[in-house]
Kinemage of the C-alpha trace (Angstrom):
@kinemage 1
@onewidth
@group {chain A} dominant
@subgroup {mainchain}
@vectorlist {calphas} color= white
{ca met a 1} P 235.583 118.617 43.536
{ca lys a 2} L 236.335 115.968 40.916
{ca lys a 3} L 237.648 113.617 43.628
{ca lys a 4} L 234.384 113.967 45.639
{ca ala a 5} L 232.322 113.208 42.528
{ca thr a 6} L 234.429 110.110 41.833
{ca ile a 7} L 233.995 108.898 45.421
{ca leu a 8} L 230.235 109.530 45.255
{ca ile a 9} L 229.876 107.654 41.965
{ca ser a 10} L 231.984 104.770 43.292
{ca ser a 11} L 229.873 104.568 46.449
{ca ile a 12} L 226.613 104.577 44.500
{ca ser a 13} L 227.971 101.921 42.136
{ca leu a 14} L 228.998 99.726 45.067
{ca ile a 15} L 225.546 100.049 46.650
{ca leu a 16} L 223.814 99.213 43.358
{ca val a 17} L 226.019 96.156 42.774
{ca ser a 18} L 225.377 94.866 46.301
{ca leu a 19} L 221.626 95.348 45.843
{ca leu a 20} L 221.682 93.471 42.548
{ca leu a 21} L 223.704 90.625 44.052
{ca ala a 22} L 221.531 90.345 47.183
{ca glu a 23} L 219.524 87.147 47.060
{ca thr a 24} L 215.975 87.157 48.358
{ca leu a 25} L 214.808 83.951 50.005
{ca leu a 26} L 211.301 82.868 50.980
{ca val a 27} L 210.394 80.850 54.053
{ca lys a 28} L 208.955 77.579 52.719
{ca val a 29} L 207.873 75.953 55.990
{ca gln a 30} L 204.862 76.741 58.135
{ca thr a 31} L 206.988 78.378 60.868
{ca thr a 32} L 210.672 78.587 61.678
{ca val a 33} L 212.921 80.414 64.108
{ca leu a 34} L 215.773 82.821 63.557
{ca arg a 35} L 218.791 81.838 65.630
{ca lys a 36} L 221.746 83.801 66.989
{ca ser a 37} L 224.282 81.350 65.546
{ca pro a 38} L 224.170 78.511 62.979
{ca gln a 39} L 223.212 75.733 65.403
{ca phe a 40} L 219.861 74.056 66.128
{ca tyr a 41} L 220.175 74.749 69.849
{ca ala a 42} L 221.339 78.377 69.504
{ca thr a 43} L 219.360 81.174 71.140
{ca val a 44} L 216.169 82.067 69.273
{ca ile a 45} L 216.046 85.752 68.307
{ca gly a 46} L 212.892 85.778 66.186
{ca ser a 47} L 210.382 83.741 64.269
{ca leu a 48} L 209.233 83.663 60.664
{ca lys a 49} L 206.258 82.139 58.903
{ca tyr a 50} L 205.526 80.668 55.499
{ca gly a 51} L 206.051 83.201 52.713
{ca asp a 52} L 208.150 85.690 54.717
{ca gln a 53} L 210.988 87.191 52.688
{ca val a 54} L 214.555 87.502 53.942
{ca glu a 55} L 217.785 88.738 52.408
{ca lys a 56} L 220.624 86.221 52.246
{ca ile a 57} L 223.878 87.515 53.735
{ca ala a 58} L 226.060 84.390 53.992
{ca glu a 59} L 226.037 80.568 54.047
{ca glu a 60} L 227.775 78.150 56.381
{ca asn a 61} L 227.455 74.350 56.693
{ca gly a 62} L 223.789 74.105 55.714
{ca trp a 63} L 222.804 77.346 57.451
{ca val a 64} L 221.986 80.711 55.908
{ca lys a 65} L 222.622 84.062 57.588
{ca val a 66} L 219.746 86.371 56.695
{ca lys a 67} L 218.338 89.821 57.340
{ca thr a 68} L 214.586 90.167 57.920
{ca ala a 69} L 212.320 93.002 56.789
{ca asp a 70} L 212.757 94.413 60.319
{ca gln a 71} L 216.559 94.470 59.758
{ca val a 72} L 217.143 91.642 62.263
{ca glu a 73} L 220.096 89.444 61.321
{ca gly a 74} L 220.222 85.779 62.276
{ca trp a 75} L 220.596 82.212 61.055
{ca leu a 76} L 218.059 79.863 59.450
{ca his a 77} L 218.614 76.275 58.430
{ca ser a 78} L 218.752 76.136 54.634
{ca ser a 79} L 215.939 73.546 54.558
{ca ala a 80} L 213.493 76.245 55.753
{ca val a 81} L 214.029 78.640 52.831
{ca glu a 82} L 214.095 78.685 49.053
{ca thr a 83} L 215.141 81.155 46.389
{ca lys a 84} L 212.403 83.624 45.512
{ca lys a 85} L 210.921 82.750 42.171
{ca ile a 86} L 210.023 85.406 39.621
{ca arg a 87} L 206.515 84.972 38.281
{ca leu a 88} L 205.424 86.340 34.956
{ca leu a 89} L 201.734 87.202 34.652
{ca ala a 90} L 199.774 86.638 31.465
{ca met a 91} L 198.448 89.798 29.852
{ca asn a 92} L 194.669 90.370 29.922
{ca gln a 93} L 193.959 87.405 32.201
{ca ile a 94} L 192.507 87.365 35.672
{ca leu a 95} L 194.796 85.365 37.926
{ca lys a 96} L 194.343 84.403 41.559
{ca thr a 97} L 197.266 86.034 43.383
{ca glu a 98} L 196.479 85.275 47.020
{ca ala a 99} L 195.898 82.096 48.981
{ca ser a 100} L 193.832 81.619 52.099
{ca ser a 101} L 195.616 80.699 55.323
{ca gln a 102} L 194.112 77.214 55.045
{ca glu a 103} L 195.483 76.817 51.504
{ca val a 104} L 198.907 77.998 52.674
{ca ala a 105} L 198.890 75.492 55.544
{ca leu a 106} L 197.874 72.675 53.192
{ca ala a 107} L 200.523 73.695 50.657
{ca gly a 108} L 203.130 73.664 53.419
{ca lys a 109} L 202.134 70.062 54.122
{ca gly a 110} L 202.114 69.243 50.412
{ca phe a 111} L 198.335 68.739 50.149
{ca thr a 112} L 195.564 70.356 48.175
{ca lys a 113} L 192.015 70.277 49.564
{ca glu a 114} L 191.050 67.647 47.016
{ca leu a 115} L 194.092 65.479 47.685
{ca glu a 116} L 193.584 65.643 51.446
{ca lys a 117} L 189.891 64.719 51.096
{ca ala a 118} L 190.715 61.733 48.877
{ca tyr a 119} L 193.479 60.619 51.257
{ca arg a 120} L 191.168 60.818 54.286
{ca glu a 121} L 188.491 58.795 52.495
{ca lys a 122} L 191.011 56.140 51.484
{ca asn a 123} L 192.649 56.007 54.965
{ca lys a 124} L 189.731 56.377 57.389
{ca gly a 125} L 191.483 54.675 60.313
{ca leu a 126} L 194.359 57.129 60.574
{ca asn a 127} L 194.578 59.548 63.513
{ca tyr a 128} L 195.018 62.997 61.950
{ca ala a 129} L 194.587 64.711 65.329
{ca ala a 130} L 197.838 63.073 66.474
{ca val a 131} L 199.747 64.800 63.657
{ca asp a 132} L 198.281 68.165 64.646
{ca lys a 133} L 199.214 67.444 68.271
{ca met a 134} L 202.816 66.681 67.281
{ca leu a 135} L 203.041 70.039 65.522
{ca arg a 136} L 202.236 71.759 68.828
{ca val a 137} L 204.996 69.985 70.816
{ca lys a 138} L 207.628 72.406 72.091
{ca val a 139} L 211.153 71.243 72.905
{ca ser a 140} L 213.587 73.291 74.970
{ca leu a 141} L 216.992 74.183 73.557
{ca ala a 142} L 218.675 72.061 76.243
{ca glu a 143} L 216.555 69.027 75.283
{ca leu a 144} L 217.302 69.599 71.613
{ca lys a 145} L 221.055 69.861 72.237
{ca lys a 146} L 221.022 66.665 74.315
{ca phe a 147} L 219.062 64.849 71.578
{ca leu a 148} L 221.538 65.966 68.894
{ca gln a 149} L 224.558 64.971 70.984
{ca glu a 150} L 223.187 61.544 71.948
{ca gly a 151} L 222.101 60.825 68.384
{ca lys a 152} L 225.392 62.086 66.969
{ca leu a 153} L 223.506 64.518 64.744
{ca gly a 154} L 224.357 67.985 63.453
{ca glu a 155} L 227.804 69.110 64.553
{ca trp a 156} L 228.185 65.873 66.557
{ca ser a 157} L 227.677 63.647 63.509
{ca glu a 158} L 230.289 61.169 62.394
{ca pro a 159} L 232.439 62.367 59.452
{ca arg a 160} L 231.504 60.582 56.215
């Protein structure tokens, strides 16, 4: 009986330690894809959007293996995520805790409404529709792999 209790306590302790050591990451880009392996041309197994939370499992050469809320495991490039920040709220103050989808999109681009308005007024000749069009371009995995190989990027890059 004492041996079973010891095993139970050890198991619970191990679970608690792993939960405390688990690192939560937040997606910091507008959209990103979860890949089967840590390569830009690897099979896509899911997609994530700005603000989604994932649990970090491992790291490898600029890639992070994560588990989603749906328990799907896959790889994200480390540039698409950041460590979840703990926010302390002031007592007895009303704070805005949610952002509109437009504010989230602007924040993902690094703009506030006011900053974007001022920039547009200062740069009236720029074609903002072209930027939006570029965001909608889809590239196949084969095209992406060919681009990386020809440009000697990613795993085909020259050693430094």
